[in-house]
N, CA, C and O atoms as a MOPAC input file, in Angstrom:
PM7 MOZYME 1SCF
protein

 N     99.39300 1    80.99700 1   111.15300 1
 C    100.27200 1    80.18700 1   112.08000 1
 C    100.41100 1    78.77200 1   111.62500 1
 O     99.42800 1    78.13900 1   111.23900 1
 N    101.56300 1    78.28500 1   111.65900 1
 C    101.60400 1    76.89700 1   111.35100 1
 C    102.57100 1    76.21700 1   112.25100 1
 O    103.78200 1    76.42300 1   112.16500 1
 N    102.02600 1    75.38500 1   113.13800 1
 C    102.88800 1    74.76500 1   114.15900 1
 C    103.59000 1    75.85900 1   115.12100 1
 O    104.72400 1    75.70200 1   115.57300 1
 N    102.85500 1    76.87500 1   115.35300 1
 C    103.25800 1    77.85200 1   116.23000 1
 C    104.31400 1    78.92100 1   115.79800 1
 O    104.80800 1    79.78000 1   116.52800 1
 N    104.58100 1    78.69200 1   114.39200 1
 C    105.43700 1    79.68100 1   113.83100 1
 C    104.76800 1    80.45300 1   112.78700 1
 O    104.03900 1    79.91500 1   111.95300 1
 N    105.01100 1    81.74000 1   112.82000 1
 C    104.25300 1    82.67300 1   111.91500 1
 C    104.69600 1    82.43400 1   110.61400 1
 O    105.91500 1    82.38300 1   110.45300 1
 N    103.87100 1    82.25700 1   109.53000 1
 C    104.22200 1    82.10800 1   108.13300 1
 C    103.80900 1    83.26700 1   107.43200 1
 O    102.63100 1    83.62100 1   107.37300 1
 N    104.91500 1    83.96600 1   106.80900 1
 C    104.63500 1    85.19400 1   106.12700 1
 C    103.96800 1    84.88100 1   104.58800 1
 O    104.49200 1    84.07600 1   103.81800 1
 N    102.93500 1    85.51600 1   104.31700 1
 C    102.14600 1    85.17700 1   103.07100 1
 C    102.82500 1    85.90100 1   102.00700 1
 O    103.18100 1    87.06100 1   102.21300 1
 N    103.04500 1    85.31900 1   100.86500 1
 C    103.60300 1    85.87400 1    99.58100 1
 C    102.79400 1    86.98700 1    99.14400 1
 O    101.56500 1    86.98300 1    99.21000 1
 N    103.54700 1    88.01600 1    98.66200 1
 C    102.90800 1    89.15500 1    98.09500 1
 C    102.45800 1    88.80800 1    96.76500 1
 O    103.09500 1    88.03800 1    96.04600 1
 N    101.19500 1    89.44900 1    96.36900 1
 C    100.75700 1    89.14000 1    94.99500 1
 C    101.63500 1    89.84100 1    93.93500 1
 O    101.85800 1    91.04900 1    94.00400 1
 N    102.10700 1    89.09200 1    92.99700 1
 C    103.02800 1    89.60000 1    91.90700 1
 C    102.18000 1    89.36000 1    90.57500 1
 O    101.70500 1    88.24900 1    90.33900 1
 N    102.02300 1    90.35900 1    89.78200 1
 C    101.49500 1    90.23400 1    88.50900 1
 C    100.21600 1    91.30300 1    88.23400 1
 O     99.66200 1    91.91500 1    89.14700 1
 N     99.93500 1    91.38900 1    87.14100 1
 C     98.90700 1    92.33600 1    86.72200 1
 C     97.49600 1    91.85900 1    87.17700 1
 O     97.16400 1    90.67300 1    87.18400 1
 N     96.74400 1    92.83400 1    87.53500 1
 C     95.25300 1    92.59600 1    88.03200 1
 C     94.37300 1    93.53900 1    87.20900 1
 O     94.78400 1    94.56400 1    86.66500 1
 N     93.25000 1    93.12800 1    87.18000 1
 C     92.00600 1    93.87500 1    86.50600 1
 C     91.07600 1    94.23800 1    87.65400 1
 O     90.76400 1    93.34400 1    88.44100 1
 N     90.60900 1    95.46400 1    87.81800 1
 C     89.59200 1    95.84100 1    88.57700 1
 C     88.35600 1    96.41200 1    87.83800 1
 O     88.37500 1    96.83200 1    86.68100 1
 N     87.30600 1    96.37400 1    88.63800 1
 C     86.13200 1    96.99100 1    87.98900 1
 C     84.96600 1    97.25000 1    89.03800 1
 O     84.93700 1    96.60200 1    90.08400 1
 N     83.99600 1    98.21800 1    88.73600 1
 C     82.98600 1    98.48900 1    89.58200 1
 C     81.77300 1    98.28800 1    88.55600 1
 O     81.62600 1    99.08600 1    87.63000 1
 N     80.91200 1    97.21200 1    88.74000 1
 C     79.84300 1    96.96700 1    87.96100 1
 C     78.89100 1    98.11200 1    87.83100 1
 O     78.47000 1    98.61200 1    88.87400 1
 N     78.49900 1    98.59200 1    86.67600 1
 C     77.56000 1    99.51500 1    86.49800 1
 C     78.00100 1   100.97500 1    86.92200 1
 O     77.16400 1   101.87300 1    87.01500 1
 N     79.36900 1   101.18400 1    87.18000 1
 C     79.90800 1   102.34800 1    87.55400 1
 C     81.14500 1   102.78400 1    86.79800 1
 O     81.27700 1   103.93100 1    86.37000 1
 N     82.03500 1   101.83900 1    86.65100 1
 C     83.44600 1   102.05400 1    86.21300 1
 C     83.74800 1   100.77300 1    85.30800 1
 O     83.52200 1    99.65500 1    85.77200 1
 N     84.25500 1   100.93000 1    84.02400 1
 C     84.68600 1    99.77900 1    83.26400 1
 C     85.98300 1    99.02700 1    83.83900 1
 O     86.75900 1    99.52200 1    84.65600 1
 N     86.06100 1    98.05600 1    83.41200 1
 C     87.31700 1    97.27100 1    83.95000 1
 C     88.55200 1    98.01200 1    83.40900 1
 O     88.62400 1    98.57700 1    82.31800 1
 N     89.55200 1    97.91800 1    84.38600 1
 C     90.93100 1    98.59500 1    83.96400 1
 C     92.00500 1    97.54200 1    84.60000 1
 O     91.93900 1    97.05100 1    85.72600 1
 N     92.88100 1    97.34100 1    83.74000 1
 C     94.13500 1    96.49400 1    84.06300 1
 C     95.29600 1    97.34500 1    84.49100 1
 O     95.59000 1    98.40300 1    83.93600 1
 N     95.88000 1    96.87100 1    85.41700 1
 C     97.09800 1    97.56400 1    86.12400 1
 C     98.14600 1    96.52300 1    86.15300 1
 O     97.87500 1    95.33900 1    86.35700 1
 N     99.42400 1    96.99400 1    85.93300 1
 C    100.65800 1    96.07500 1    86.00100 1
 C    101.05800 1    95.48600 1    87.30000 1
 O    101.80300 1    94.50900 1    87.37500 1
 N    100.48600 1    96.17400 1    88.45000 1
 C    100.78300 1    95.78200 1    89.79600 1
 C     99.56900 1    95.97500 1    90.70100 1
 O     98.65800 1    96.73100 1    90.36200 1
 N     99.54800 1    95.28700 1    91.87000 1
 C     98.39800 1    95.31500 1    92.76500 1
 C     98.33400 1    96.74100 1    93.48200 1
 O     97.25700 1    97.33000 1    93.58700 1
 N     99.47200 1    97.24900 1    93.95000 1
 C     99.33300 1    98.59800 1    94.64300 1
 C     98.59900 1    99.64100 1    93.66200 1
 O     97.57800 1   100.23600 1    94.00800 1
 N     99.17000 1    99.79600 1    92.49200 1
 C     98.35100 1   100.73100 1    91.59800 1
 C     96.86900 1   100.47200 1    91.50600 1
 O     96.02200 1   101.36500 1    91.48900 1
 N     96.62300 1    99.18300 1    91.44700 1
 C     95.21100 1    98.78900 1    91.19800 1
 C     94.29400 1    99.17500 1    92.36100 1
 O     93.21200 1    99.74500 1    92.22400 1
 N     94.86800 1    98.78600 1    93.56500 1
 C     94.17300 1    99.11600 1    94.76300 1
 C     93.90500 1   100.49900 1    94.93300 1
 O     92.79600 1   100.93400 1    95.24500 1
 N     95.04500 1   101.28200 1    94.70300 1
 C     94.89800 1   102.81100 1    94.90700 1
 C     93.71400 1   103.44100 1    93.94400 1
 O     92.89600 1   104.26200 1    94.36000 1
 N     93.74500 1   102.95600 1    92.65300 1
 C     92.78100 1   103.43200 1    91.80500 1
 C     91.41500 1   103.07000 1    92.07800 1
 O     90.49400 1   103.85100 1    91.84100 1
 N     91.21400 1   101.74900 1    92.63900 1
 C     89.91900 1   101.44300 1    93.00200 1
 C     89.42500 1   102.14200 1    94.16200 1
 O     88.22300 1   102.38600 1    94.27600 1
 N     90.35100 1   102.51000 1    95.11000 1
 C     89.82000 1   103.17100 1    96.43900 1
 C     89.52700 1   104.63500 1    95.97200 1
 O     88.65900 1   105.29700 1    96.54000 1
 N     90.25200 1   105.12600 1    94.94200 1
 C     90.01700 1   106.52400 1    94.57900 1
 C     88.70800 1   106.61800 1    93.83800 1
 O     87.99200 1   107.59800 1    94.03800 1
 N     88.32300 1   105.62300 1    92.95400 1
 C     87.03300 1   105.56800 1    92.39000 1
 C     85.86700 1   105.46300 1    93.37300 1
 O     84.85300 1   106.14600 1    93.23100 1
 N     86.04100 1   104.55700 1    94.41400 1
 C     85.05900 1   104.39700 1    95.45700 1
 C     84.79100 1   105.55500 1    96.19400 1
 O     83.63700 1   105.91700 1    96.42700 1
 N     85.87100 1   106.21100 1    96.60900 1
 C     85.78800 1   107.42300 1    97.45700 1
 C     84.88100 1   108.51900 1    96.80400 1
 O     84.22100 1   109.32200 1    97.46300 1
 N     84.92100 1   108.46400 1    95.40600 1
 C     84.19500 1   109.47800 1    94.71600 1
 C     82.62300 1   109.22800 1    94.58100 1
 O     81.85600 1   110.09900 1    94.17300 1
 N     82.29200 1   108.16800 1    94.90000 1
 C     80.89000 1   107.63900 1    94.86300 1
 C     80.03000 1   108.24000 1    96.00100 1
 O     80.56600 1   108.54600 1    97.06600 1
 N     78.75000 1   108.40800 1    95.80100 1
 C     77.89500 1   108.92100 1    96.85200 1
 C     77.38600 1   107.75300 1    97.75200 1
 O     76.19900 1   107.43500 1    97.82300 1
 N     78.39800 1   107.14500 1    98.43300 1
 C     77.96000 1   105.99800 1    99.40100 1
 C     77.45300 1   106.45000 1   100.72000 1
 O     77.85600 1   107.50000 1   101.22100 1
 N     76.61200 1   105.71100 1   101.27300 1
 C     76.18500 1   105.95900 1   102.62200 1
 C     77.41900 1   105.99900 1   103.64900 1
 O     78.48500 1   105.46600 1   103.34100 1
 N     77.25300 1   106.59800 1   104.78500 1
 C     78.36400 1   106.68700 1   105.72700 1
 C     78.87500 1   105.28600 1   106.28400 1
 O     80.07000 1   105.10400 1   106.51200 1
 N     77.97200 1   104.37000 1   106.47900 1
 C     78.28800 1   103.05500 1   106.86400 1
 C     79.11300 1   102.35800 1   105.65500 1
 O     80.17800 1   101.77800 1   105.86600 1
 N     78.58700 1   102.45500 1   104.50100 1
 C     79.51700 1   101.73900 1   103.33500 1
 C     80.83800 1   102.60600 1   103.11700 1
 O     81.86200 1   101.97300 1   102.86100 1
 N     80.89800 1   103.74300 1   103.17900 1
 C     82.04100 1   104.51800 1   102.98000 1
 C     83.06000 1   104.06100 1   104.11600 1
 O     84.20700 1   103.73800 1   103.80500 1
 N     82.66500 1   104.04100 1   105.31000 1
 C     83.56800 1   103.70600 1   106.47600 1
 C     84.08800 1   102.13200 1   106.28300 1
 O     85.24100 1   101.78800 1   106.54000 1
 N     83.19900 1   101.35700 1   105.85800 1
 C     83.59900 1    99.95700 1   105.63700 1
 C     84.64200 1    99.85600 1   104.54600 1
 O     85.64800 1    99.17000 1   104.72500 1
 N     84.43100 1   100.52600 1   103.41200 1
 C     85.37400 1   100.53000 1   102.35800 1
 C     86.68200 1   101.17700 1   102.73200 1
 O     87.75100 1   100.73500 1   102.31100 1
 N     86.59000 1   102.27900 1   103.56700 1
 C     87.86700 1   102.99700 1   104.03300 1
 C     88.62000 1   102.04100 1   104.94400 1
 O     89.85100 1   102.02200 1   104.90900 1
 N     87.93700 1   101.25000 1   105.75400 1
 C     88.66200 1   100.32000 1   106.50300 1
 C     89.17400 1    99.24800 1   105.63600 1
 O     90.29600 1    98.82900 1   105.92100 1
 N     88.64200 1    98.79100 1   104.76000 1
 C     89.11100 1    97.58600 1   104.02300 1
 C     90.20600 1    98.08400 1   102.99100 1
 O     91.17500 1    97.36300 1   102.75400 1
 N     90.06400 1    99.24700 1   102.41100 1
 C     91.07000 1    99.70100 1   101.45200 1
 C     92.08700 1   100.67200 1   101.98900 1
 O     92.84700 1   101.29100 1   101.24400 1
 N     92.08300 1   100.80400 1   103.41800 1
 C     93.00000 1   101.66300 1   104.19600 1
 C     94.19700 1   100.92300 1   104.45700 1
 O     94.47300 1   100.00900 1   103.68100 1
 N     94.96100 1   101.17100 1   105.43600 1
 C     96.21500 1   100.62600 1   105.87200 1
 C     96.22200 1    99.10900 1   105.62800 1
 O     95.28900 1    98.42800 1   106.05300 1
 N     97.21100 1    98.58100 1   104.98100 1
 C     97.26500 1    97.01900 1   104.70900 1
 C     96.53500 1    96.60800 1   103.58800 1
 O     96.43600 1    95.39900 1   103.37600 1
 N     95.91800 1    97.55600 1   102.70600 1
 C     94.92100 1    97.00000 1   101.71000 1
 C     95.54600 1    96.14000 1   100.79000 1
 O     95.01100 1    95.09400 1   100.42200 1
 N     96.82400 1    96.58000 1   100.33500 1
 C     97.51800 1    95.73000 1    99.34900 1
 C     97.69000 1    94.22100 1    99.73100 1
 O     97.34500 1    93.28900 1    99.00400 1
 N     98.24000 1    94.10400 1   100.90700 1
 C     98.39700 1    92.79400 1   101.38500 1
 C     97.12100 1    92.05400 1   101.63400 1
 O     97.04600 1    90.85000 1   101.39300 1
 N     96.05800 1    92.78000 1   102.13800 1
 C     94.77000 1    92.26100 1   102.35100 1
 C     94.09800 1    91.63100 1   100.94400 1
 O     93.60500 1    90.50900 1   100.83100 1
 N     94.19700 1    92.49600 1   100.07100 1
 C     93.64500 1    92.16600 1    98.81300 1
 C     94.48600 1    90.95600 1    98.17500 1
 O     93.88800 1    90.01500 1    97.65200 1
 N     95.88400 1    91.00200 1    98.23100 1
 C     96.79200 1    89.99000 1    97.82800 1
 C     96.42400 1    88.53600 1    98.32400 1
 O     96.48500 1    87.50800 1    97.65000 1
 N     95.99400 1    88.67400 1    99.75500 1
 C     95.70500 1    87.39900 1   100.29000 1
 C     94.34800 1    86.83500 1    99.72900 1
 O     94.27500 1    85.62700 1    99.50500 1
 N     93.41500 1    87.54400 1    99.52400 1
 C     92.20200 1    87.18700 1    98.76900 1
 C     92.45900 1    86.61800 1    97.40300 1
 O     91.92200 1    85.56200 1    97.07100 1
 N     93.26700 1    87.28400 1    96.59100 1
 C     93.67800 1    86.82800 1    95.22200 1
 C     94.44200 1    85.47300 1    95.36500 1
 O     94.23300 1    84.54500 1    94.58500 1
 N     95.40000 1    85.39200 1    96.46700 1
 C     96.16800 1    84.05200 1    96.58000 1
 C     95.27500 1    82.98800 1    96.87800 1
 O     95.29700 1    81.92500 1    96.25800 1
 N     94.38300 1    83.27200 1    97.93100 1
 C     93.43200 1    82.25000 1    98.42900 1
 C     92.24800 1    81.92500 1    97.68300 1
 O     91.84800 1    80.76100 1    97.64200 1
 N     91.63300 1    82.89400 1    97.06800 1
 C     90.22900 1    82.71500 1    96.50500 1
 C     90.24100 1    82.84900 1    94.94300 1
 O     89.24700 1    82.56300 1    94.27400 1
 N     91.47200 1    83.32000 1    94.36600 1
 C     91.58400 1    83.69000 1    93.09800 1
 C     90.94600 1    84.94900 1    92.53500 1
 O     91.04200 1    85.26800 1    91.35000 1
 N     90.27400 1    85.65800 1    93.47500 1
 C     89.64100 1    86.99900 1    93.22900 1
 C     89.02600 1    87.60300 1    94.41300 1
 O     88.81800 1    86.93500 1    95.42600 1
 N     88.71000 1    88.91200 1    94.31300 1
 C     88.02600 1    89.57800 1    95.40300 1
 C     86.67400 1    90.27000 1    94.94700 1
 O     86.64500 1    91.08500 1    94.02500 1
 N     85.61100 1    89.89800 1    95.63500 1
 C     84.41400 1    90.44200 1    95.22900 1
 C     83.66700 1    91.09100 1    96.45200 1
 O     83.49600 1    90.46400 1    97.49800 1
 N     83.25900 1    92.30500 1    96.27600 1
 C     82.48900 1    93.05900 1    97.33600 1
 C     81.47000 1    93.80400 1    96.74600 1
 O     81.66000 1    94.17900 1    95.58900 1
 N     80.39100 1    94.10500 1    97.32200 1
 C     79.27100 1    94.79100 1    96.89800 1
 C     78.85100 1    96.03000 1    97.62300 1
 O     79.15400 1    96.11200 1    98.81300 1
 N     78.22900 1    96.94800 1    97.08500 1
 C     77.65600 1    98.23800 1    97.87400 1
 C     76.43400 1    98.51400 1    97.13200 1
 O     76.21500 1    98.17000 1    95.97100 1
 N     75.64500 1    99.17300 1    97.91100 1
 C     74.36000 1    99.63000 1    97.27900 1
 C     74.37700 1   101.15000 1    97.16200 1
 O     74.77000 1   101.84900 1    98.09600 1
 N     73.91900 1   101.68800 1    95.93100 1
 C     73.84800 1   103.14300 1    95.59300 1
 C     72.65900 1   103.39000 1    94.86500 1
 O     72.41800 1   102.73100 1    93.85300 1
 N     71.87400 1   104.29200 1    95.28200 1
 C     70.73900 1   104.69600 1    94.63800 1
 C     69.68800 1   103.45800 1    94.45800 1
 O     68.93100 1   103.36200 1    93.49200 1
 N     69.75600 1   102.55900 1    95.50000 1
 C     68.90000 1   101.49100 1    95.60200 1
 C     69.31400 1   100.32600 1    94.66100 1
 O     68.51600 1    99.41300 1    94.45000 1
 N     70.43700 1   100.33700 1    94.14300 1
 C     71.02600 1    99.34300 1    93.12100 1
 C     72.31200 1    98.79800 1    93.78700 1
 O     73.11000 1    99.48900 1    94.42000 1
 N     72.41300 1    97.41300 1    93.55300 1
 C     73.64200 1    96.66300 1    94.13400 1
 C     74.68400 1    96.87200 1    93.00100 1
 O     74.35500 1    96.89400 1    91.81500 1
 N     75.92800 1    97.02000 1    93.42600 1
 C     77.03500 1    97.12600 1    92.51100 1
 C     78.23600 1    96.19600 1    92.95700 1
 O     78.66100 1    96.27000 1    94.11000 1
 N     78.74300 1    95.37500 1    92.09300 1
 C     79.72300 1    94.54700 1    92.34700 1
 C     81.10300 1    95.27000 1    92.20800 1
 O     81.27500 1    95.98800 1    91.22200 1
 N     81.98300 1    95.14000 1    93.02900 1
 C     83.50600 1    95.58200 1    93.05600 1
 C     84.22100 1    94.36500 1    92.97500 1
 O     84.02200 1    93.46200 1    93.78700 1
 N     85.10000 1    94.27100 1    91.98700 1
 C     85.94900 1    93.21000 1    91.92600 1
 C     87.34100 1    93.41500 1    91.62700 1
 O     87.61400 1    94.47200 1    91.05800 1
 N     88.33100 1    92.57200 1    91.91000 1
 C     89.77300 1    92.50900 1    91.56200 1
 C     90.00800 1    91.14000 1    91.30200 1
 O     89.60100 1    90.26400 1    92.06500 1
 N     90.72800 1    90.87600 1    90.12700 1
 C     91.11900 1    89.60200 1    89.80600 1
 C     92.39600 1    89.60900 1    88.98600 1
 O     92.80800 1    90.67900 1    88.54000 1
 N     93.05400 1    88.45800 1    88.75800 1
 C     94.30600 1    88.47600 1    88.05200 1
 C     93.86100 1    88.88300 1    86.54200 1
 O     92.77900 1    88.55200 1    86.05600 1
 N     94.66800 1    89.50700 1    85.99500 1
 C     94.40800 1    90.05200 1    84.57100 1
 C     94.05300 1    89.09400 1    83.58900 1
 O     93.26200 1    89.39100 1    82.69400 1
 N     94.61200 1    87.87900 1    83.68300 1
 C     94.25700 1    86.70900 1    82.79300 1
 C     92.87800 1    86.24300 1    82.95000 1
 O     92.37600 1    85.58500 1    82.03900 1
 N     92.16200 1    86.53500 1    84.09200 1
 C     90.76700 1    86.06900 1    84.33800 1
 C     89.82200 1    87.25400 1    83.70900 1
 O     90.06700 1    88.42900 1    83.98200 1
 N     88.77000 1    86.90400 1    82.88600 1
 C     88.06800 1    87.86400 1    82.40100 1
 C     86.59600 1    88.06000 1    82.88000 1
 O     86.04300 1    89.16000 1    82.86900 1
 N     86.07500 1    87.03600 1    83.25200 1
 C     84.59500 1    87.12800 1    83.80600 1
 C     84.53100 1    87.20500 1    85.30900 1
 O     85.25800 1    86.47500 1    85.98300 1
 N     83.63700 1    88.11700 1    85.90200 1
 C     83.49000 1    88.15900 1    87.35500 1
 C     82.97600 1    86.97300 1    87.81600 1
 O     82.77800 1    86.81300 1    89.02000 1

């Protein structure tokens, strides 16, 4: 909100790269919806604990493309972590032209 008027956030436009550290190599997609869908598909296949699974289901569920787009616009990237088999893994989304996490 700005001065009491709702301001629509711009939708992310452009290629993005996603990855899951130690699990899946980086992959670049021409658009954010395809990237978010592929990332959620990969995360769902992992043996996450129920709390981690539910948290990611909420984050990557309804409104995920807009949510991730806001992170990209505001912070330049999105980084989340989860623990699997006692090891922490970084999940990341960033504009395709950025290479390092």
